[in-house]
C-alpha positions in Angstrom: 38.3 2.7 10.7 36.6 0.0 8.9 34.0 0.2 5.9 31.4 -2.4 5.0 29.7 -2.5 1.7 26.4 -4.6 1.6 24.4 -5.4 -1.6 20.8 -4.9 -2.3 18.9 -8.2 -2.6 15.8 -9.3 -4.4 13.7 -12.2 -2.8 11.3 -14.9 -3.8 12.1 -14.7 -7.6 8.6 -15.8 -8.2 7.8 -19.2 -6.6 10.7 -19.3 -4.1 8.7 -17.7 -1.3 10.9 -16.9 1.8 13.7 -19.2 0.3 15.3 -17.9 -3.0 17.0 -14.7 -3.4 19.8 -12.9 -5.2 22.3 -10.0 -4.6 22.5 -6.8 -6.8 25.2 -4.6 -7.6 23.6 -1.7 -5.7 25.1 -1.0 -2.2 24.7 0.6 1.3 28.0 1.3 2.8 28.8 1.6 6.7 31.7 3.3 7.8 32.9 3.1 11.4 35.4 5.2 13.2 36.5 4.1 16.4 37.6 6.2 19.6 35.2 9.0 18.4 32.1 10.5 20.2 28.9 8.5 19.1 27.5 10.1 15.9 25.5 8.8 13.2 25.8 10.7 9.8 23.6 9.8 6.8 24.6 10.5 3.1 23.3 8.8 -0.1 20.0 8.9 -2.2 17.7 7.4 0.5 18.6 8.9 3.8 15.3 10.6 4.5 13.4 9.1 7.4 16.4 6.9 8.4 17.0 7.5 12.3 20.4 9.1 13.2 20.1 8.1 16.8 20.4 4.9 18.9 17.0 3.8 17.5 18.9 3.1 14.0 18.6 -0.5 13.0 22.4 -0.8 12.0 23.4 0.5 15.4 20.8 -1.6 17.3 22.1 -4.8 15.4 25.7 -3.9 16.2 24.8 -3.7 20.0 22.9 -6.7 19.8 25.9 -8.7 18.5 28.3 -7.1 21.1 25.8 -8.0 23.9 25.4 -11.5 22.7 29.2 -12.2 22.8 29.7 -10.1 25.9 31.8 -7.6 24.3 31.9 -3.9 25.7 30.2 -1.5 23.5 32.8 0.8 21.9 32.4 4.4 21.3 32.2 4.8 17.6 31.1 7.3 14.9 29.0 5.8 12.1 28.3 7.2 8.5 25.8 5.4 6.3 25.7 5.7 2.6 22.2 4.7 1.6 21.7 3.8 -2.1 19.1 1.1 -1.7 15.7 2.5 -1.5 13.7 1.6 1.7 10.3 -0.2 1.6 10.8 -1.2 -1.9 11.4 -4.9 -1.9 15.2 -4.5 -2.2 16.4 -5.8 1.1 17.1 -2.4 2.7 16.5 -3.8 6.3 18.5 -7.0 5.5 21.3 -4.7 4.5 21.3 -2.8 7.7 21.1 -6.0 9.8 23.9 -7.9 7.7 26.1 -4.7 7.5 25.5 -4.1 11.3 26.7 -7.7 12.1 29.6 -7.8 9.7 30.8 -4.3 11.1 30.4 -5.4 14.9 31.9 -8.8 14.2 35.0 -7.2 12.6 35.6 -4.7 15.4 35.2 -7.5 17.9 37.9 -9.3 16.1 35.8 -11.7 13.9 34.8 -14.4 16.5 31.9 -15.5 14.4 31.8 -17.2 11.0 29.7 -16.1 8.1 27.4 -19.2 8.6 27.0 -18.1 12.4 26.4 -14.4 11.3 23.7 -15.8 9.0 21.7 -17.4 12.0 21.8 -14.2 14.0 20.7 -12.2 11.0 17.7 -14.7 10.3 16.6 -14.5 13.9 16.5 -10.7 13.7 15.0 -10.3 10.1 12.6 -13.3 10.3 13.1 -14.9 7.0 16.5 -15.7 5.1 15.7 -15.0 1.5 17.3 -11.5 1.8 19.9 -11.9 4.3 21.5 -15.1 2.9 22.3 -13.4 -0.6 23.2 -10.2 1.3 26.0 -12.1 3.2 27.0 -14.6 0.5 26.3 -12.9 -2.8 25.1 -14.7 -5.9 21.8 -16.6 -6.2 21.0 -18.5 -3.0 18.6 -20.9 -1.6 18.0 -20.7 2.2 16.7 -24.1 3.7 15.1 -24.0 7.3 16.5 -27.0 9.3 16.2 -27.8 13.2 19.7 -26.6 13.5 19.2 -23.3 11.7 19.2 -21.8 8.1 21.3 -23.9 5.8 22.6 -21.7 2.8 23.3 -23.1 -0.7 24.8 -20.9 -3.4 23.1 -21.8 -6.7 25.1 -19.6 -9.0 27.9 -17.4 -7.8 28.4 -15.2 -10.8 25.5 -15.9 -13.3 26.0 -14.1 -16.6 22.6 -12.4 -16.2 21.6 -8.9 -15.9 18.7 -7.6 -13.8 16.3 -4.8 -15.0 14.9 -3.4 -11.6 11.9 -1.2 -11.8 11.2 0.8 -8.7 7.7 2.4 -8.6 7.1 5.5 -6.5 5.1 3.5 -4.0 5.9 2.7 -0.4 5.0 -0.9 0.7 5.9 -2.1 3.9 6.5 -5.9 4.4 4.0 -6.2 7.0 1.2 -4.8 4.8 2.2 -7.0 1.9 2.2 -10.0 4.0 -0.8 -9.3 5.7 -2.9 -9.3 2.4 -1.9 -13.0 1.9 -4.2 -15.9 3.0 -3.2 -18.0 5.9 -3.8 -21.2 4.0 -3.1 -22.4 0.6 -4.6 -25.0 -1.4 -2.7 -28.3 -2.2 -2.9 -27.5 -5.9 -1.3 -24.2 -5.4 1.5 -25.6 -3.3 2.4 -28.4 -5.6 2.4 -25.6 -8.5 4.9 -23.4 -6.5 7.2 -26.5 -5.6 7.4 -27.6 -9.2 8.1 -24.2 -10.3 10.8 -23.5 -7.7 12.3 -26.7 -8.6 12.5 -25.7 -12.3 13.9 -22.3 -11.3 16.6 -23.9 -9.4 17.7 -26.1 -12.2 17.6 -23.0 -14.5 20.3 -21.2 -12.2 22.4 -24.3 -11.5 22.6 -25.3 -15.3 22.5 -21.7 -16.6 19.4 -22.9 -18.8 18.1 -19.5 -18.6 15.1 -20.3 -21.2 13.5 -22.0 -18.3 13.2 -18.8 -16.2 10.0 -17.7 -18.1 8.0 -20.7 -16.7 10.3 -21.1 -13.8 9.5 -17.6 -12.3 5.8 -18.2 -12.3 3.9 -18.0 -8.9 0.5 -18.5 -7.6 1.2 -18.0 -3.7 1.8 -14.2 -3.4 2.1 -12.1 -6.7 -1.6 -12.3 -7.8 -2.7 -11.6 -4.2 -0.3 -8.5 -4.0 -1.5 -7.2 -7.5 -4.3 -5.2 -5.7 -1.5 -3.1 -3.9 0.6 -2.4 -7.2 -1.3 -1.1 -10.0 -0.1 -2.8 -13.2 1.8 -5.5 -11.5 0.8 -8.5 -13.7 0.9 -6.5 -17.0 4.5 -5.2 -16.1 5.6 -8.7 -15.6 4.0 -9.7 -18.9 5.5 -6.8 -20.8 9.0 -7.5 -19.5 8.9 -11.2 -21.0 7.3 -9.7 -24.2 10.1 -7.3 -24.4 12.9 -9.9 -24.3 13.4 -10.9 -20.4 13.9 -14.5 -19.6 11.5 -14.0 -16.8 10.2 -11.5 -14.2 8.7 -11.4 -10.8 7.9 -9.2 -8.0 10.9 -8.4 -6.0 10.5 -9.5 -2.4 7.1 -8.0 -1.2 7.3 -5.3 -3.7 6.5 -2.9 -5.2 9.8 -3.1 -7.1 9.8 -5.7 -10.0 12.7 -7.7 -11.3 13.4 -8.8 -14.9 16.3 -11.3 -15.7 17.9 -10.7 -19.1 20.8 -10.5 -21.5 22.5 -7.1 -21.7 21.3 -6.3 -25.2 17.6 -6.4 -24.2 17.8 -4.2 -21.0 16.7 -0.8 -22.6 13.7 -2.3 -24.2 12.5 -4.3 -21.3 13.0 -1.2 -19.0 11.1 1.1 -21.4 8.4 -1.4 -21.8 7.8 -1.9 -18.0 7.9 1.8 -17.3 5.3 2.3 -20.0 2.9 0.0 -18.3 3.3 1.8 -14.9 2.8 5.1 -16.8 -0.5 4.0 -18.1 -1.6 3.2 -14.6 -0.5 6.8 -13.3 2.4 5.3 -11.4 5.9 7.1 -11.7 8.8 4.6 -11.5 12.6 4.6 -12.2 14.8 1.8 -13.6 18.2 0.4 -12.9 20.0 -2.1 -15.0 22.3 -4.1 -12.6 24.7 -7.1 -12.6 24.4 -9.9 -10.0 26.6 -9.2 -7.1 28.9 -12.3 -6.5 30.6 -11.3 -3.1 27.9 -10.4 -0.6 29.0 -8.0 2.3 32.4 -7.1 2.2 35.0 -5.3 4.2 36.4 -2.6 1.8 
């Protein structure tokens, strides 16, 4: 039997569209038992709607990997504990893909390195800002190159806390991407390049006072505000309540605020209050940054 623990992730972090992300201490767990009849069992807070048959994303990912290396597909029983909410911008699909790859690689004797697994995960997910931190942990930068994704860890164990606000809204990535324009102005491109550079410096040097400015974005957050009532007001409320900075988590609807521990409760209450004024029910988590990424436990 093997067990894989995979962290939730938050991508973009404001201006780092499709390239910046971080791992959070909120986990899905995959348990694989060999030499048992095929079965998928679902547990955890977010199991509703997840397939318990061969169409399951974790299982399809495992089979894809075994086919890739010409490894006979074993007979296994799978148990998934799902604590990462799906379709909320916290990397649930990346967790499924990364977890499936790590489990399948381990069962096959670990022929692939973490870097090689990243390339497969990126090919399946389509963008690396979630799969890289899910694999490596910490705060990561994913750089597209001709040879594949180059992962860089900006901070492995930053002394930051993440206040995560999850509205009771489902928002598929496809819809959130579909609302974005196909072209951006040079001015907006320069804005995001400059702010992403500042954000990277803030993480590398632990100069967190730069996060307020560094997490500003003009390429996707304003555009997605029409899908998430109170989005921009909630980000501003987080900063006013003591957050270093705040941003939409991935394509949303979850929001992420980075802070010191003593401000967590005030930030969460302030953000929840804005959503309440917009008749949106939401829940909050206060989480540390995961420093390990997907692990065999």
